[in-house]
N, C-alpha and C positions, 0 to 999 in steps of 0.2 A: 251353749248359746242361750242368751237371755231371751225372755218373752217380750213381745211388743206391747206397749201401752194400748195400742189400737185393738189388739186381740182381747185384752182385759176389758176395755170399754164395750166391745161387742158382747162378750160373755155377760157382763153386768146388765146390758140392755136386754139380753135374752132372759135374764132372771128378774126383770123389773116387776113381775107379778108376785114375786115372793118377798115377804116382809123380812126385815132385819138381816139383810145381806150386807156384809162388809168385807174388806180385804186389807191385807198388809203386804207391802213390798218387802221381799227378803232375798238378798243376794241375786238380784236380777230376775227373780220369779215372783209370784204372788200367791199368798195363802188366802183361801176363801173361807169365810165364816158365815154361819147362819145361826142367829140367836146366840152369838158369842161362842159357838162351838166350831172347831175346825172340821169342815166337811170335805175339804180337798184343796186343790191348788192348780195354778197354771204353771206348767213346766214346759219349756221349749215350745210355747204356743200350742199346748195340748191341755185340755181340762181333764184332770185326773181326780177321781173321787174315792173316798174311803169305801172299801168293800163291806159294808154292813149288811145285815140280813135283809133289810128293806131294799137296798140297792141291788142285791143279787136277785131278789124277787121281781123287781121292776124291770131289770135288764137280764133276762135269763141267758142270753148268749153273749154276755159281756166279754169284751176283750180286755186283758190285763196288761199293763205296762209299768215299767219302773220309772219313777219320777226323776231319779238321778242314780248314779252308780252307788250301790250299797243300800238304796232305799227299798222299802217293801212294795209289793205289787199293789197297784191301784186300778180302779176301773176307768177305762178311757171313755169319756162321755161324748156323745154326738151333740156338739154345740148348736147344730142347726135345728134340733128338735126342741123347740121352745116349750111346748106343752109337757113333754117328759121331764125336762130340766126343772120346771116349776112344781112338779110332783115329787121328783127325786130328791132335790136338795133338802126340803123340809123333812122328808121321810128319813134321810140320813141323820139329820140333826136330832130327830126324835129317838133314834137308836143309840145316840151317844149320851154318856153321862155328862152332867154339868161340869163346866170348867172349874178347876181348883182355884 
């Protein structure tokens, strides 16, 4: 099942306080970037994020889900918690190395 553009728009609105957010459509889903780094994506209308050290620290009781069959486990983010999302996404980007 592909993700809805409306869900993407909602997530982007929730992240409006965070600078340098972008996305790329990919096979009916959306990859989410912060400062040019892949921090997660929208899969089947779920925001799933890379399970970095900062993400695990900020969401201690994180639920893990697979983005697609054969994919690695990612953290299922609560898209309704705007404050947490705007702390979480930059923290994940800080944990990741610069894109090649």
